[in-house]
C-alpha positions as CSV (number, residue, x, y, z in Angstrom):
1,X,13.3,-14.4,59.9
2,X,9.7,-13.8,58.4
3,X,8.9,-11.3,55.9
4,X,5.9,-8.4,56.2
5,X,3.5,-9.3,53.8
6,X,-0.3,-8.8,52.9
7,X,-2.8,-11.3,51.6
8,X,-5.8,-9.7,50.1
9,X,-8.7,-11.4,49.1
10,X,-11.8,-10.3,47.4
11,X,-14.9,-12.5,47.2
12,X,-16.8,-11.8,44.2
13,X,-18.8,-13.5,41.5
14,X,-18.7,-14.4,37.4
15,X,-21.0,-11.6,36.7
16,X,-19.0,-8.7,38.2
17,X,-17.2,-6.2,36.0
18,X,-15.1,-3.5,35.9
19,X,-15.3,-1.4,32.9
20,X,-16.7,-3.9,30.4
21,X,-14.6,-7.0,31.6
22,X,-14.9,-9.6,33.8
23,X,-13.7,-7.8,37.9
24,X,-11.3,-10.8,37.8
25,X,-9.9,-10.6,34.8
26,X,-9.7,-6.6,35.4
27,X,-8.0,-7.3,39.0
28,X,-5.1,-9.4,37.4
29,X,-4.5,-7.0,34.5
30,X,-3.9,-4.3,37.2
31,X,-1.8,-6.7,39.3
32,X,0.3,-7.2,36.6
33,X,0.8,-3.9,34.9
34,X,2.0,-2.0,38.1
35,X,5.3,-4.8,37.8
36,X,5.6,-5.3,41.7
37,X,6.6,-8.4,43.8
38,X,2.8,-10.3,44.0
39,X,1.4,-13.5,43.2
40,X,-2.3,-13.4,41.9
41,X,-4.5,-16.1,41.6
42,X,-8.1,-16.6,40.7
43,X,-10.4,-19.2,42.2
44,X,-13.7,-20.3,40.6
45,X,-15.8,-21.8,43.4
46,X,-17.9,-25.1,42.5
47,X,-21.0,-23.9,45.1
48,X,-21.9,-21.0,47.2
49,X,-24.5,-18.2,48.5
50,X,-24.5,-14.5,48.2
51,X,-25.6,-12.5,51.4
52,X,-29.2,-11.1,48.9
53,X,-30.7,-14.9,49.0
54,X,-29.0,-16.4,46.0
55,X,-27.4,-19.8,45.8
56,X,-25.0,-20.9,42.7
57,X,-23.8,-24.9,42.4
58,X,-22.7,-26.9,39.5
59,X,-25.6,-29.3,40.6
60,X,-26.9,-31.1,37.7
61,X,-30.3,-30.7,39.0
62,X,-29.9,-26.9,39.5
63,X,-27.9,-25.8,36.8
64,X,-24.7,-23.5,37.2
65,X,-26.0,-19.7,38.2
66,X,-23.3,-17.1,38.7
67,X,-20.8,-19.1,40.5
68,X,-18.7,-17.7,43.3
69,X,-15.2,-16.3,42.5
70,X,-12.2,-15.5,44.8
71,X,-9.2,-13.6,43.9
72,X,-6.2,-13.6,46.1
73,X,-3.0,-11.2,45.9
74,X,0.0,-12.0,48.1
75,X,2.5,-9.1,48.3
76,X,5.0,-7.0,50.6
77,X,2.6,-4.8,53.2
78,X,4.0,-1.9,51.9
79,X,2.6,-2.6,48.7
80,X,-0.6,-3.7,49.7
81,X,-1.1,-0.1,51.2
82,X,-0.7,1.5,47.9
83,X,-3.1,-0.9,45.8
84,X,-6.1,-1.1,47.8
85,X,-7.5,2.0,47.1
86,X,-7.5,1.5,44.1
87,X,-9.2,-2.2,44.3
88,X,-11.7,-1.2,46.5
89,X,-12.9,1.4,43.6
90,X,-12.8,-1.8,41.2
91,X,-15.0,-3.7,43.3
92,X,-18.4,-2.9,42.8
93,X,-19.9,-5.9,43.7
94,X,-17.8,-8.4,46.5
95,X,-16.1,-8.3,49.9
96,X,-12.5,-6.9,50.0
97,X,-10.5,-8.3,53.2
98,X,-6.7,-7.9,54.0
99,X,-4.6,-10.0,56.6
100,X,-1.4,-9.9,57.6
101,X,0.9,-13.0,56.7
102,X,4.2,-14.1,57.7
103,X,6.0,-15.6,54.7
104,X,9.5,-17.2,55.2
105,X,10.9,-16.7,51.9
106,X,9.6,-15.2,48.4
107,X,11.6,-16.5,45.3
108,X,11.2,-15.8,41.9
109,X,12.6,-16.2,38.3
110,X,13.7,-13.4,35.9
111,X,11.8,-14.5,32.3
112,X,12.6,-11.1,29.8
113,X,9.2,-11.4,28.7
114,X,6.4,-13.6,29.2
115,X,6.5,-16.9,27.2
116,X,2.5,-17.1,26.7
117,X,2.8,-14.0,24.2
118,X,2.0,-14.3,20.7
119,X,4.1,-13.2,17.5
120,X,0.9,-11.1,16.8
121,X,1.1,-9.4,19.9
122,X,4.3,-7.5,19.5
123,X,5.0,-7.4,15.8
124,X,4.9,-4.3,13.7
125,X,1.8,-4.6,11.8
126,X,1.4,-3.6,8.1
127,X,4.8,-2.8,7.3
128,X,6.1,-0.8,4.5
129,X,7.0,-3.5,2.0
130,X,8.9,-3.7,-2.0
131,X,7.8,-5.9,-4.8
132,X,10.5,-8.1,-6.5
133,X,10.6,-5.7,-9.2
134,X,10.8,-2.7,-7.2
135,X,14.1,-0.8,-7.8
136,X,17.0,-1.0,-6.0
137,X,17.2,3.0,-5.9
138,X,13.2,3.1,-4.4
139,X,14.3,0.8,-1.7
140,X,16.8,3.1,-0.7
141,X,14.9,6.2,-1.0
142,X,12.2,4.4,1.6
143,X,14.7,3.2,4.2
144,X,16.7,6.6,4.1
145,X,13.3,8.2,5.0
146,X,12.2,5.4,7.8
147,X,13.6,4.5,11.0
148,X,14.1,1.3,9.7
149,X,17.2,-0.3,7.8
150,X,15.3,-3.6,6.3
151,X,12.2,-4.3,4.4
152,X,10.1,-7.1,3.1
153,X,10.1,-8.1,-0.6
154,X,6.4,-9.3,-1.2
155,X,4.9,-10.6,-4.6
156,X,1.8,-9.3,-6.4
157,X,-0.1,-11.4,-3.9
158,X,1.4,-10.1,-1.1
159,X,3.3,-13.1,-0.1
160,X,7.2,-12.6,1.4
161,X,9.7,-13.9,-0.9
162,X,12.3,-12.1,0.8
163,X,14.2,-9.6,2.7
164,X,16.5,-6.3,2.0
165,X,18.7,-5.7,5.1
166,X,21.1,-2.6,4.8
167,X,24.0,-5.9,4.4
168,X,22.2,-6.8,1.1
169,X,22.5,-3.2,-0.1
170,X,25.9,-2.8,0.4
171,X,27.3,-6.6,-0.4
172,X,24.7,-7.8,-3.4
173,X,23.4,-4.5,-4.4
174,X,26.5,-2.4,-4.5
175,X,25.6,0.2,-2.1
176,X,28.9,2.1,-1.2
177,X,28.3,3.0,2.4
178,X,25.8,2.4,4.7
179,X,22.6,4.1,5.3
180,X,23.2,6.5,8.1
181,X,26.1,7.5,6.1
182,X,24.5,8.0,3.2
183,X,21.9,9.9,4.7
184,X,24.3,12.2,6.1
185,X,26.5,12.6,2.5
186,X,24.4,15.5,0.5
187,X,22.0,15.5,-2.0
188,X,25.0,15.3,-4.7
189,X,26.7,12.0,-3.6
190,X,22.8,10.8,-2.9
191,X,21.8,11.4,-6.0
192,X,24.8,9.7,-7.6
193,X,24.4,6.4,-5.6
194,X,21.0,6.1,-6.0
195,X,21.6,6.4,-9.9
196,X,24.0,3.8,-9.7
197,X,21.3,1.6,-7.9
198,X,18.6,2.1,-10.6
199,X,19.1,-0.6,-12.7
200,X,18.9,-3.5,-9.7
201,X,15.9,-4.7,-8.6
202,X,14.9,-5.9,-5.3
203,X,14.2,-9.6,-6.1
204,X,18.0,-9.6,-7.4
205,X,19.7,-8.6,-4.1
206,X,16.9,-9.5,-1.1
207,X,17.8,-12.4,1.0
208,X,15.4,-15.2,1.0
209,X,12.6,-14.8,3.6
210,X,12.8,-16.9,6.8
211,X,9.1,-16.3,8.0
212,X,7.0,-16.9,11.3
213,X,3.2,-17.3,11.5
214,X,1.5,-14.6,13.9
215,X,0.1,-17.1,15.8
216,X,3.1,-19.0,16.7
217,X,4.7,-17.9,20.7
218,X,7.2,-15.3,20.8
219,X,9.9,-17.2,22.3
220,X,9.7,-19.1,18.9
221,X,10.5,-16.3,16.8
222,X,13.3,-15.3,19.2
223,X,14.8,-19.0,18.9
224,X,14.1,-18.7,15.0
225,X,16.4,-15.5,14.7
226,X,18.7,-16.6,17.0
227,X,19.6,-19.7,14.8
228,X,19.1,-18.0,11.4
229,X,21.3,-15.1,12.6
230,X,18.6,-12.6,11.5
231,X,17.6,-8.9,12.7
232,X,13.9,-9.5,11.3
233,X,11.5,-11.7,10.6
234,X,8.5,-11.3,8.1
235,X,5.4,-12.5,10.1
236,X,2.6,-14.1,7.7
237,X,-0.7,-15.2,8.8
238,X,-2.4,-18.9,8.2
239,X,-2.9,-18.1,3.8
240,X,0.6,-17.3,3.8
241,X,0.3,-13.7,3.3
242,X,2.3,-11.0,5.1
243,X,1.2,-9.3,8.0
244,X,3.4,-8.0,9.8
245,X,7.1,-7.9,10.9
246,X,9.1,-8.7,13.9
247,X,12.6,-7.0,14.6
248,X,14.6,-7.2,17.3
249,X,13.3,-3.8,18.5
250,X,10.4,-5.2,18.8
251,X,11.1,-7.8,21.1
252,X,13.3,-4.9,23.3
253,X,10.2,-3.0,23.8
254,X,8.3,-6.0,25.0
255,X,10.8,-6.7,27.4
256,X,10.8,-2.8,28.3
257,X,6.8,-3.0,28.8
258,X,6.6,-6.0,30.6
259,X,9.6,-6.2,32.8
260,X,9.4,-5.9,36.7
261,X,11.7,-3.9,38.4
262,X,14.1,-6.7,39.3
263,X,16.5,-4.1,41.6
264,X,13.4,-3.4,43.5
265,X,12.3,-7.1,44.2
266,X,16.0,-7.1,45.2
267,X,16.1,-4.8,47.3
268,X,12.8,-6.1,49.4
269,X,14.9,-9.1,49.9
270,X,13.4,-11.3,47.0
271,X,16.0,-13.7,45.5
272,X,15.8,-13.3,41.6
273,X,17.4,-16.0,40.0
274,X,18.5,-16.5,36.5
275,X,19.4,-12.8,36.5
276,X,22.3,-11.6,33.9
277,X,24.5,-9.3,34.0
278,X,25.9,-6.4,31.5
279,X,29.4,-7.7,32.3
280,X,28.2,-11.5,31.0
281,X,27.7,-10.0,27.5
282,X,29.8,-7.3,27.2
283,X,32.7,-7.1,24.4
284,X,36.1,-6.5,26.1
285,X,38.5,-6.5,22.6
286,X,36.4,-3.2,21.9
287,X,38.7,-0.5,20.2
288,X,39.9,2.6,22.0
289,X,41.8,5.8,20.9
290,X,43.1,8.9,23.2
291,X,41.9,12.3,23.4
292,X,45.0,13.6,21.2
293,X,44.9,10.4,18.7
294,X,44.8,12.5,15.4
295,X,41.8,11.7,13.3
296,X,43.4,10.1,10.6
297,X,44.5,7.4,13.0
298,X,40.7,6.8,13.9
299,X,39.7,6.6,10.8
300,X,42.2,4.2,9.6
301,X,41.2,2.2,12.8
302,X,37.6,2.5,11.6
303,X,38.1,1.5,7.9
304,X,40.7,-1.5,8.6
305,X,38.6,-2.9,10.9
306,X,35.0,-2.5,9.5
307,X,33.7,-1.0,12.6
308,X,31.1,2.1,13.0
309,X,32.5,3.8,16.4
310,X,35.8,3.7,18.6
311,X,35.6,4.8,22.4
312,X,37.6,8.0,23.7
313,X,39.6,7.2,26.8
314,X,42.1,9.2,29.0
315,X,45.4,7.6,30.0
316,X,44.1,6.0,33.3
317,X,41.4,4.4,31.0
318,X,38.2,6.4,32.0
319,X,35.6,6.9,29.3
320,X,35.7,10.5,27.5
321,X,33.6,9.9,24.3
322,X,32.5,8.4,21.4
323,X,33.2,8.7,17.6
324,X,31.4,7.5,14.9
325,X,31.8,7.6,11.4
326,X,28.6,9.6,11.2
327,X,30.4,11.9,14.3
328,X,33.2,12.1,11.5
329,X,31.2,13.5,8.6
330,X,29.8,15.8,10.5
331,X,32.9,17.2,11.8
332,X,34.1,17.7,8.1
333,X,31.1,19.2,7.2
334,X,32.9,21.8,5.4
335,X,35.1,19.2,3.8
336,X,32.1,16.8,3.2
337,X,33.6,15.8,-0.3
338,X,36.9,14.6,1.1
339,X,35.7,12.7,4.0
340,X,32.9,11.1,2.0
341,X,35.4,9.9,-0.6
342,X,37.4,8.3,2.2
343,X,34.5,6.3,3.4
344,X,33.5,5.1,0.2
345,X,36.8,4.5,-2.0
346,X,37.7,0.8,-2.7
347,X,41.2,1.8,-2.3
348,X,43.4,0.8,0.8
349,X,43.3,3.5,3.3
350,X,47.1,4.7,3.0
351,X,46.5,4.8,-0.7
352,X,44.1,6.8,-0.2
353,X,45.9,9.4,2.4
354,X,49.0,9.6,0.0
355,X,47.0,10.8,-2.7
356,X,44.4,13.0,-1.7
357,X,44.6,16.3,-0.7
358,X,42.2,15.9,1.9
359,X,44.9,13.9,4.0
360,X,46.1,17.7,4.8
361,X,42.8,18.2,6.9
362,X,43.0,15.4,9.2
363,X,46.6,16.1,10.2
364,X,44.8,19.3,12.3
365,X,42.4,17.7,14.1
366,X,42.5,15.1,16.9
367,X,40.0,12.7,18.6
368,X,38.9,15.2,21.5
369,X,37.7,17.8,18.8
370,X,35.4,15.4,16.9
371,X,34.4,12.7,19.5
372,X,30.6,13.4,21.3
373,X,30.8,13.8,25.4
374,X,28.7,12.5,27.7
375,X,27.1,9.7,25.2
376,X,24.9,7.3,27.0
377,X,26.3,4.6,29.5
378,X,25.8,1.4,31.4
379,X,27.2,-0.2,34.5
380,X,28.9,-3.4,34.2
381,X,26.9,-4.4,36.9
382,X,23.5,-3.4,35.6
383,X,20.9,-6.4,34.7
384,X,20.3,-7.1,31.0
385,X,16.5,-5.9,31.0
386,X,18.0,-2.1,32.5
387,X,20.2,-2.3,29.6
388,X,17.4,-3.1,27.2
389,X,15.3,-0.1,28.3
390,X,17.8,2.1,28.1
391,X,18.7,0.8,24.3
392,X,15.3,1.0,23.5
393,X,14.3,4.4,24.9
394,X,17.2,5.8,23.1
395,X,17.2,3.8,19.8
396,X,20.7,2.8,20.3
397,X,22.6,-0.4,18.7
398,X,25.4,-0.1,21.0
399,X,26.1,0.8,24.3
400,X,29.1,1.8,26.1
401,X,29.8,-0.2,29.5
402,X,31.7,1.2,32.8
403,X,32.7,0.2,36.1
404,X,31.6,2.5,39.0
405,X,35.0,4.3,39.1
406,X,34.8,5.3,35.6
407,X,36.4,3.6,33.5
408,X,35.7,1.9,30.2
409,X,35.1,-1.6,29.8
410,X,33.5,-2.4,26.7
411,X,30.5,-2.3,24.6
412,X,27.2,-4.3,24.4
413,X,25.0,-5.0,21.0
414,X,21.6,-5.7,20.2
415,X,23.5,-9.1,18.9
416,X,24.9,-9.6,22.5
417,X,21.8,-8.9,24.5
418,X,19.3,-10.9,22.3
419,X,22.1,-14.3,22.4
420,X,22.9,-14.1,26.0
421,X,19.4,-13.0,27.1
422,X,17.5,-15.9,25.8
423,X,19.6,-18.5,26.1
424,X,17.5,-20.1,29.0
425,X,14.0,-19.4,27.3
């Protein structure tokens, strides 16, 4: 059965332009920006003539002059009706034609982002940096006031020598808790932690810099991040100076900006190859608790498994809410010192509970009282592109997964999205 498609042809020339750029470039950019099921082709002709008597040829005797250009767009007819008015406004020199064509099939493959993109197109330019001699306490102050959790370390010439991540601060610097908890711990606890970190320098705790040159393809940067298990890459110019930072979130924003609406493609009977779904990447071994689980058990689960959040479900397995370590810190705001000591103490959990007066406060609260209800979720049959879009908009590191009956199925993370989503790049 033939699909109802249209072919738009624009007969114009090299000199035609729209808002200061060649018309053919403007039309291609317009079609690309719509993220619709359209294929666009630009052809520069070898010879031709115009209605005003001018002639264009590649003959060596006459010389090239304003060569004809033909722009072709093939797309579903319903979408052609939507874009034609704009195309007519863009073309101030040329002829626009439309014809109905019979398309037997339209197949495409899903690429999470265009493979021609370069690192410099998507990096965060001119990032915050610290020097090798910067006190670790100042590094922490910088990160506490930022939305990012890592920073490049540069020398006096601006060349990257390392990167300090949250993990470096905890395992090499001795920071007692992650940055999110420290930010909510109160001024007194922050001051004490910062004072303890002031004697160490950035160069003492940084991880060696794994860099990418700004003119490299973005696909190469992704492979490097996956190979080395990195969340961010310092970006350098040809002289080795730092010009930017490329993080997983930069890559996800790129996907959100460039990725078409694959669900709409499929609704138009366009088979999309290489699509991956949330069910392909989610972790099913995620820790869960019931709504009546004592908070003491929730804390024990978080501490014993080195995790940041647990899911709260009912007896049927339906998702009710999420509890993070920051939620617990907020829930016990009137006992902030006690909960802070629980998170930062090096003692085993059981020993902390026996000797700490705060333990009696844990007995009177349940998971239902501290959980966040209505967290952002995604269905297990959603595409990876949809998950990336949601996590990017909400600035999420992890996202709960449900089936269509509301049953909790697992979690996805930025790491799983990056690793599974780019295996075929």
